LOZA-272050 format. One record per atom (N, C-alpha, C): x negated, y, z; residue in three letters. Coordinates in steps of 0.2 Angstrom, whole numbers, plus 5000, padded with zeros to 4 digits. Example, Ala and Ser with C-alpha at 12.3 -4.5 7.8 and 13.67 -1.06 7.14 Angstrom:
493449725039ala493849785039ala493449845039ala493649895035ser493249955036ser493650005039ser
This chain:
499649915000asn500050005001asn499850064999asn499650094996trp499450144994trp499650214997trp499450284997ser499650354998ser499150414992ser499350424988leu498550464984leu498950504981leu498250554980ser498750614975ser498550594968ser498750584963ala498850574956ala497850584950ala497550634952pro497050664950pro496750584954pro496450584959cys496250544966cys496450454960cys496950424960ala496950374961ala496750364951ala496550364944pro496350324941pro495350314942pro495450354946arg494750364947arg494450324951arg494850294955leu494750244961leu493950174957leu494250154951ala494150104948ala493450134947ala493250164947cys492650224945cys492050204950cys492050174957val491750174961val491450114960val491850054959cys491050004960cys491549944952cys491249884951arg491649824949arg492249794952arg492049814957arg492549754960arg492749804963arg493049884963trp493349934964trp493949924956trp493549914951tyr493749924944tyr494549854946tyr494249804948gln494649724949gln495149734952gln494949784958val495449784965val496049844962val495749894960ala496349954957ala496749914949ala496449884947ser496649864938ser497149804943ser497449774949ser498049744949ser498449784952ser499149764947pro499849794947pro499849764953pro499649734957asp500049704963asp499949744971asp499449784970leu499049814974leu499449914974leu499749904968trp500149974969trp501149964970trp501449934973ala501849914977ala502049974981ala501750034983arg502150084989arg501550134986arg501950184982val501450254980val501750334980val501250374983ser501450444985ser500850464983ser501350514978ile500750574974ile501050654977ile500650684980gly500650734979gly500350824975gly500250864973phe500250904969phe499350934971phe498950934965cys498450974968cys498051004961cys498251004955trp498150994950trp497851094951trp498251124953ala498051184953ala498251214961ala498151274962asn498251324968asn499151324967asn499251344975pro499951334975pro500351434973pro501051424968gly501051474967gly500751504958gly500151464957lys500051474947lys500251444943lys500251444938arg500851434935arg500151374930arg500251324928gln500251294924gln499651284917gln499251304915ser499151344905ser499151224902ser499551264896pro499551214891pro499051154892pro498651154893ser497951104893ser498151054899ser498251104903thr498451064910thr498751024911thr499451054910gln500051014907gln500350964906gln499650954897ser499550904894ser499150834900ser498650864902arg498050814905arg498750794910arg498950834915ile499450774920ile499750734917ile500150784909arg500750694908arg500250664907arg499650664904gly499250594901gly498950554906gly498750574911thr498550584920thr499150534918thr499550544922leu500050514924leu500750464920leu500650474913lys500850404906lys500450364909lys499750344911trp499350294909trp499450264916trp499350314922leu499350274928leu500150244930leu500850284928ile501250224927ile501350164921ile501350164917gln501050114913gln500650054913gln500350074916glu499650014917glu499650014923glu499850024928arg499550014937arg500150004940arg500850024938leu501550024942leu501849994938leu501949944937ser502249914934ser502749864940ser502549864946leu502949794952leu503049854956leu502949894954leu503149974959leu504149944962leu503849964967ser504449964974ser504750024976ser504350084976glu504450144982glu503750204980glu504250244978phe503750294974phe503950364976phe503450404978ser503750484982ser503350524977ser503550574979leu503450644974leu503450694978leu503150724980his502950784985his502850834982his503250924982his502650994979his502850984975his503050954969trp503050994963trp503651014959trp503351074956lys503651124953lys503751124944lys503651074943glu503551054934glu503550994933glu503750964930gln503350884925gln504050834928gln504150844932val504750804935val505450744932val505750794929pro505850764925pro505350714920pro504950744916phe504350694914phe504350624918phe503950644922val504050564929val504450524929val504950564931val505650514933val505750474926val505650504922lys505950474915lys505350424915lys504950414914thr504250384913thr504250314918thr504450334925leu504450284932leu504950234928leu505850274927ala506250214924ala506050174919ala505650224915ala505750164909ala504950114909ala504850124914ser504150064913ser504350024922ser504750044926cys504550034935cys505449984934cys505549944933pro506349914933pro506249874941pro505649884945arg505549864954arg506149914956arg505849954955leu506250034958leu506649994965leu506350024972ser507250004973ser507150084978ser506650114980ala506650174986ala506250224980ala506450274976leu506550344974leu506550424978leu505650444982thr505850524987thr505550564980thr505850604981leu505850674978leu505850734983leu505250744986ser505250804992ser505050874990ser505550914991his505150994990his504950994984his505350964978cys505450944971cys505751034965cys505651044961ser506051084958ser506351044949ser506551054946gly506851044937gly507150974941gly507450954946val507950874947val508650904944val508450874937ser509250894933ser509750824931ser510050824932ala510750784931ala510550714928ala510250724923asp510350654916asp509450624921asp509150634923val508650624926val508550584931val509250624935leu509550534941leu510050504937leu510150504933val510850454929val510150384929val509750434923thr509350384918thr508750334923thr508550344928ala508350304936ala509050264939ala509650274939ala510250224942ala510050174936ala510050224930arg510050144924arg509650094926arg509050104921asn508450094921asn508150044926asn508550084932cys508350024938cys508649994943cys508949954940pro509549904945pro509749904952pro508749884955asp508649884960asp508649924967asp508649994965leu508550054966leu509250064972leu509150064979leu509350064987leu509550104989leu508950154989ser508750234991ser508450304989ser508950364992leu508550404987leu508450474990leu508050494991asn507850554996asn507750614991asn508250664993leu507850714985leu508150774993leu507850754998gln507550815004gln507450885001gln507450935003asn507251005002asn507151004995asn507450984989ser507150984983ser507850984980ser507751054975gln508451084970gln508651034965gln509251014966val509350944965val510050994958val510250994952glu510851014952glu511350974952glu511550914952ser512250874952ser511450784955ser512250764959val512050694960val512450664959val513150674960leu513750634957leu513550574950leu513150614943gly512950564942gly512850514943gly512350504946ala511850454949ala512250414953ala512650454957leu513350394962leu513650364959leu513850394952gly514450374948gly514050294947gly513250304945val512850234942val512850184949val512350204953cys512050154957cys512450164966cys513050214967gly513250214971gly513450144975gly513750104970pro514050034977pro513450004979pro513149994976arg512449964979arg511850044984arg512050094983leu511550154986leu511350114993leu511050124998gln511050105003gln510950185008gln510550235006arg510150255011arg510250315004arg510550355007leu510450435003leu510150525005leu509650525006phe509550595009phe509350645005phe509950695008leu510150765007leu510150815012leu509650885008thr509750925014thr510550965011thr510750975019phe511451015018phe511351065015phe511851115011ser512051165007ser512551195007ser512951235007ser513651245003ser513951204998ser513351214992arg513351204987arg513351104987arg513051074991leu512951004992leu513751004994leu513951044999ser514650985001ser515151004995ser515051074991ala515451064986ala515450994979ala514750994979ile514450944975ile514750844980ile514650834984leu515050794986leu515750794989leu516150824988ser516750834990ser517150784986ser516950734980ser517250674979ser517250614982ser516850614986leu516550554990leu517250524993leu517250454991thr517850414998thr517250395001thr517050375002val516450325006val515750345007val515750375016leu515150405017leu514850365024leu514450315023arg514050275029arg513350325030arg513350315037leu512450355040leu512650295044leu512450255043leu512050225050leu511350225052leu511450235061asn510850235064asn510450305064asn511150355062leu510750435063leu510550445065leu509950525066val509950525073val509850595071val510550635073trp511050665070trp510950745075trp510850765071ser510350855075ser510150905074ser511150915073pro511451005065pro511051075069pro510851085062lys510651155067lys511251205066lys511151265070ser511851305068ser511851305060ser512651325059gly512451365050gly512751395051gly513051455058gly513351525056gly514051525053gly513851555050cys514551605045cys515051535040cys514051545038arg514251495031arg514251415034arg514251395039ala514451325040ala515251295039ala515551355042ser516151345047ser516551345041ser516351395034glu516651405026glu516551355019glu516151305023ser515951225018ser516351195015ser516651175012arg517251135011arg516951055014arg517351015017gly517550955018gly517350925011gly517650825013phe517650795009phe518450785009phe518650835005glu519350815003glu519550765002glu519350704997his519650624997his519250594999his518850595005leu518550505010leu519250485014leu518850435013gln519450375015gln518850345021gln518150325020glu517750285029glu517450355030glu517350335032leu516550365036leu516450335041leu515750335039cys515550285045cys514850295048cys514850335057leu514150365056leu513850315065leu513950245065ala514250205070ala513250215072ala513050205079thr512550195077thr512350155086thr511650125087ser511350105093ser511050125096ser510950185095ser510150215100ser510450295099ser510050325102tyr510350385107tyr510950435100tyr511450445103ser511950485098ser511850565098ser511950605094phe512050685094phe512850695093phe512950635090val513750645084val514550665092val514650735090ser515350785095ser515850765090ser516450815093asp516950825091asp516850865087asp516250935086ser516550955080ser516050935075ser515550895076val515350855071val515750845067val516350795068cys516650755065cys517350815062cys517350855069gln517850905066gln517550945058gln516950975057arg516650985051arg516350935046arg516450875048leu516350825041leu517050825038leu517550815044leu518350785043leu518850835042leu518250885041cys519250945043cys519650955035cys519350925030asp519950905023asp520150845025asp519950805027ser519950735024ser520650685027ser521150715025ser521950705028ser522050625026ser521750595021his521750545015his521350495021his520850485026leu520350455029leu520650375032leu520650335030lys520850275031lys520450235039lys519950245037ile519350215042ile518950255045ile518850265049leu518350295055leu518150255061leu517450265058asp516750195062asp516350265066asp516450235074leu515950315078leu515950275084leu515550205081arg515350155087arg514650175085arg514750205097gly513950215097gly514050275098gly514550305097cys514650405096cys514750405103cys514650425110tyr514850435114tyr515050505117tyr514650545113arg515050605115arg515550615111arg515850605107val516450605105val517050585108val517550625111thr518150615117thr518850595112thr519050575115pro519650565114pro520150605110pro520350655114his520550725110his520350765102his519550765103gly519450785099gly519550745093gly519550665092ile519750635088ile520550625084ile520850655091cys521550675088cys521650725086cys521350785085gln521350835082gln521050835074gln520750775072leu520750775064leu521250745061leu521350785054pro522150775049pro521950725045pro521650685049cys521850625047cys522750585047cys522850555045val523750555044val523950475047val523550445040asp523550355044asp523050315043asp522950345048leu522250305047leu522250225052leu521750185050glu521950085049glu521550085054glu520950085053arg520450085056arg520050145062arg520150125066leu519650165073leu519150105075leu518750105074tyr518050095078tyr517650145081tyr517650155092leu517450185096leu516950125100leu516850075098gly516550015105gly515850065106gly515650035114ile515150095113ile514450035115ile513849985112tyr513449945110tyr512849945115tyr512649985117cys512250005123cys512450005127cys511950015132ser511750025140ser512450095141ser512850065146thr513150125145thr513050175155thr512450155157lys512550175166lys512450245166lys512050265161asn512050335162asn512550385157asn512950355156leu513450395148leu514050415154leu514450475153ala514650495155ala515550475151ala515750445150leu516250425146leu516850435148leu517350455144pro517950485149pro518650425151pro518850425154arg519250395158arg519850405156arg520150445151thr520850435149thr520950465143thr521250445140gly521550475131gly521650395128gly521750355130cys521750315125cys522250305122cys522750325127thr523450335125thr523650385120thr523250455119leu523350475114leu523150445110leu522450425108ile522650395099ile523050355097ile523250305102ala523950245103ala524350295099ala524850355105arg525250385101arg525350415093arg524450445092arg524350485086arg524450425083arg524150365082trp523950325075trp524750255076trp525050265080gln525350185081gln525650165075gln525850185070his526250165066his525750165059his525250175063ser524350135055ser524050105057ser523950115064leu523550075067leu523449995065leu522749965061gln522949915060gln522149845063gln521649905066glu521349865069glu521049935072glu520749915082leu520849965085leu519949935090leu519549975091asp518749925096asp518750005100asp518749975105ile518550005111ile518349985116ile517449915113thr517049885118thr516749935122thr516749915129ala516449965135ala516550025136ala517350065133gln517450115134gln517750115143gln517650165145asn517850175153asn518150205154asn519150195150tyr519550235152tyr519850165158tyr520350205163lys520750175169lys521050115167lys521250085168glu521850045169glu522450065167glu522750125170glu523450155167glu523550175163glu522750215158asp522650235153asp522650205148asp522650125147leu522350085143leu523050055143leu523350005150ala524149995148ala524850035144ala524650115147gln524950145142gln524950155136gln524350145133ala524050125126ala524250075124ala524250015125leu524449935123leu525249965125leu525449965129ser526149975128ser526350025122ser526250085119ile526150115116ile526250075108ile525850035110leu525450015102leu525849955100leu526049925105ser526549845103ser527349865100ser527549925102thr528049925099thr528049965094thr528849955091gly528950005083gly528649935079gly528449885079gly528349885074gly527649845071gly527349855075ser526449845076ser526149805068ser525849845067arg525449825061arg524749805065arg524449805071leu524049795074leu523649715072leu523049715069arg522849665068arg522349625071arg521649675074ser521349665076ser520949725081ser520949685088leu520949715093leu520149725098leu519749745101asn519249725100asn519049775110asn519349705114leu519449765123leu518749705124leu518249735123ala517749695126ala517649735133ala517449715138gly516949755142gly517349805148gly518049795144thr518749855145thr518949875153thr519549885155lys519749885163lys520449835160lys520549815154ile521149775155ile521549735159ile521949765162met522449705164met522849675165met522949585166ala523449545163ala524249555161ala524449575162pro525249615160pro525049665160pro524749685157ala524649755153ala524649695142ala523949655145leu523949625140leu524449575138leu524749555141arg525249515138arg525949545137arg526049605138glu526749645134glu526049655126glu525749645129leu525449695120leu525249625117leu525149575119leu525349525113leu526149505113leu526449525115ser526949515110ser527249535109ser527049595106gly527649635105gly527149645097gly526449585096cys525949615090cys526049565088cys526649535084pro526549465080pro525949465074pro525749515073ala525349525064ala524349495067ala524449515076leu523849515079leu523349435076leu522749455075ser522549375072ser521849375075ser521549425079his520949465082his521049475088his520549445093leu520649495100leu520249445105leu519749495106asp519149515113asp519049535116asp519049475124leu519149505128leu518549475131leu518149465128ser517349455131ser517349535141ser516849495142ser516749545149ser517349595151ser517849575152cys518349625155cys518349555161cys518149615165arg518249595175arg518849585178arg519649615175tyr519949625179tyr520449565176tyr520249515171leu520749475169leu520449385174leu520749335172pro520949285174pro520249245171pro519849205175arg519349165173arg519549125168arg519249095162gly519349065158gly519749105153gly519749125152met520149205146met519649225143met519049275146lys518649325143lys518249295138lys518649295134his518049245126his518449305121his518349295114val518449295109val518849265108val519749265104tyr520349235103tyr520249265094tyr520149195088arg520449205082arg520949165082arg521449195075gly521749145072gly522549165077gly523149145077glu523649145077glu523949085083glu523449035081ala523648975086ala523249015094ala522549055093asp522249075098asp522549105104asp522949165097ile523149215102ile524049175106ile524049165104arg524749105108arg524649055112arg524049035111gln523648985119gln523449065121gln523049105121cys522949165127cys523749195131cys524249205125leu524849225128leu524949195134leu524949095131gly525249055136gly525049045143gly524449065142gly524249085149gly524049115153gly524149165151leu524349265152leu525049225157leu525349195153thr526249215157thr526349165163thr526049085162gln525749045168gln525549065172gln524649085169asp524549135176asp524749185183asp525149235179leu525549295181leu526249265183leu526549185182asp527249175182asp527249115192asp526549105190thr526249085196thr526149115202thr525649185200asp525549235205asp526349245209asp
């Protein structure tokens, strides 16, 4: 794995015969990072210099980078379209492309890379002047796993047509944007947002509100690990028919100030549409949980999956829920301290759910 400036790379082969043999093998060039050093910062390149740059890069890419998987280009103001198109033509295994602090990143360049590189999974365009990413997303969107962009009001407009946005294990530390941040457009067509994390989270009610201020069509909201988000904040979102809501905490809750009420607000807000709910390890009080489950079990509940692991759910409230949710096919009661022994596990399928209901009924009747 090498991190080199382009003028240096071809000269490695001139050190000695062994260096030539090593540097000539495409296996060596799996990851390449190229900075800019042909001219002083701010000075324009002469035509002869531009020609030498193109010649050097074309030779390097065609002769050495046939097995390239990760490529980074930093601080380039010219030649960026040439570099990317040459990569797309010669590096079919490219899986990660970074264009940092670059200019002239046109839409057709990104589309070319997306079409010619079927393994492209990661695209980093941070701090670069990008015309549009919609074309590239249209080509490689279904397979793209990582997309890095610098936020701006223009970017918000460009991405307003996104329907799915997944930012896993994101260390979210948003900077204050003043008046501009409040004026930027949201994601009008967004149907799924995932901000799930298994580590420290800065995602708060205000972050969710900024992202989802226009997302009335949202169906799936995954905030697992986002312990700063409150039920009150979630219920302020414009999502009318939310179907899947994931709020489970999958890290240590020892020093976390989790809300003790609010589950009832969530149940009342989306009782008509909610199909999956995950509140693993949330600290809602017994009364709040009981009232929430009572709401979810009435009015022809559509609930199919419920994760109550690590919560304070009580047996009477659980029996009422199971009696009123005929569509329920997945129930997680792991580590529920207030339930009878032998019931604290995962139930899958209608038969398991009926068995759980029967056990609860028998246990409560005995008491």
